[in-house]
N, C-alpha and C positions, 0 to 999 in steps of 0.2 A: 544299415539302410540309409541313414542320414547322408552318408557319403554319396550314394547313388543319386539321391534327390538334389544334393548340392551340384553334382555334375550336370544334371539335366537342366537345372534352373540357371546356372551361371555360364557354363561353357557353350560355345556354338558347336553343335554336334552334327555329324553327317552320317547317313547310313552308308556303310561300306558295301563290299561285294555281296554280303548276305545279311539277312535280317536279324541275326542273333547278337549284333553289337552296334554301339554308337561310338563314334570316334571324333575327338577334337583334333582336326587336322592341323591346327595351329601349334600343337604340341610337337616338339622335335623328336625324331627317332633317337633311341639310345643305341650306340654302337657296342656290339658284343664281340669279344675276341674269340669266344668259343660258340659252337652251335647251341641254341637254347635246348635245355632238357628239363623234363619234369623233375621238380625237387631242387633245381639249381638255385643258389642264393646269390643275390646281388644288392647293391645299394643304388637305388634309382636317383637319389639326390633331387627329387622333385615329385610332385603329386601325380597320380595316374591321370591319363587323358583318354582312356578307353573304358567303356562299360560293356561287359560281356554277359549274355544270357547263355549258360551252357547248353549245347544242343541236346545232351542226354537228360538233362534235368532242368526243364524250362523255368522251374520255380526258384532256381539258384542264380543269383546275379553277383558278379565279382568285378572288381576294378582291374585295370591292366595298362599296358604300355605298347607303343609301337617300337619295334626293335629292328636292327639291321645286323646281319652277320654274313660275311663273305658275299656282299652285294645282293643278298636275298632279304626280302622284307617279311617280317612276322608280326603277328599280334599275340601278345601273351596276357594271360590272366594270372593274378597273383593271390597269394595267401600271406598274411603277416605272421603266421605260425609255422614252425618248421614241419609239423605233421600235416600241413596242407588242409587243415580242417576249417579255417575261418574265411570270412569274406572281407576282412579289414574294416568292418563297420565300426570298430572301436577307435579308429583313427580317421576322423572326418576332415581334419584340417590340413592344409597344404604343408605347413611346417612339421607335421607329423612324419613326413617322408624325407626331410632334409638329411637325416642321419640314420634312417631306419634300414634294416636289412629285411628284404622280402624274398619270397620263394615262388618259383614258377609252378602253377598247378594246371595250366592250360596253354596250349600253343596252337595257333592257326595260321595258315598261309594260303594265299592265292597267287603267289609269285610264279610266273611262267617258267623260271629257271630251276625251281625246286623239284627234286626227285626223291621219292621214298627209297629206303634200302632195296625194295623190290623193283625199283625202276619206274614206278608210276609217276605221272606228271599231270599237270593241269591240261585239260583238253583230251585226255585219254577217254576211250569209249567205256561207258558204264558196263555194258554186257561183257566186255573182255575182263573186267575186274571181278564181276560176279562169278564168272566161270572159274576163277582161280582161287576162290576162298570157300571156306566151310559155310554152308547156308545158314548155320546158327549165328554166324558173325555178322549177318546183314541186319542193320538196324534201321527201323523206320520210326522216327520220332515225330512229335508234333511239328517240328520246324524243318527237319532235313531228312533226306534219304542218304544213308551212309553205308559203306561197306568197310568193315574193320579188317585191315590187312594184317598179316602175321607180325609185322614190325610194331604194331600198336597204333600206327597212323590210320585214320579213318578217311576214306576217299568219299567225297560228298557232292551232291547235286544241289545247286542253289534252290531254295524253296520257291522262288519265283520263276523257275525254269519253265519254258513252254514245252520242254521235252518230257512231259508227263501225261499219262492217261488215267482216267478214273477207273479203278478196278471194282466191278460190282460185287465180286466175291469177298474181297478184303475190305471194301468200302473205304479205300484210300486212293490218293493220287500216287500212282506208281511210275517209276522212271521207264521211259521207252528204252528199247535196246540200244538205240543210237544216241542216247543222252551222253553228254560230255561231263567229265569231272570238273567242278568249279572251284573247289577248295579242299584242303586237307586239315585235319585237326588231330591233336593228341591230348589226352587228359588223364586225370587220376581217377575219374569216375568208374572206369571199367578196365580190367586188365585184358591184354591180348590173349586170344584163345591159342591153345596148343594144337598144331595140326599134324 
């Protein structure tokens, strides 16, 4: 947790497309030769510049990086343990990351050129995605409205979207049928359902 407090106090941070992360936009993107995948290991050679609150577990906060692969931008959250169980709080100093191997436990993108294996992209209509997935895979969390696709990617609406109505029955802000997908994420928190 000290790492998170150090980020907030020292680095200039900006709210990105959604409210589940803070990003130091002065930190350079890391170029990846391969597409980012959950569990992938890499040496960042520098401290994290992203602080992520996981959409499915708002009480879990992890550090991360901005990365680029094939001209697509991603934000990733990391673990310092291969089993993806920690938040790297044992490594609060910048030189802790100079030669450390870290592991991807969360991936998020709002890149307009990104497509999921199902062909879903930013700006797709929410109701068209809801109709194609098992109703049990629809997730409504404190922060986001997300549909979990068979590939494991979650298609989400920004929590600040005006494309929501208050549903008296569920007592939640629910997406309108015409709402557009704002971002995608994939994490270790929940496995993709079998359809």
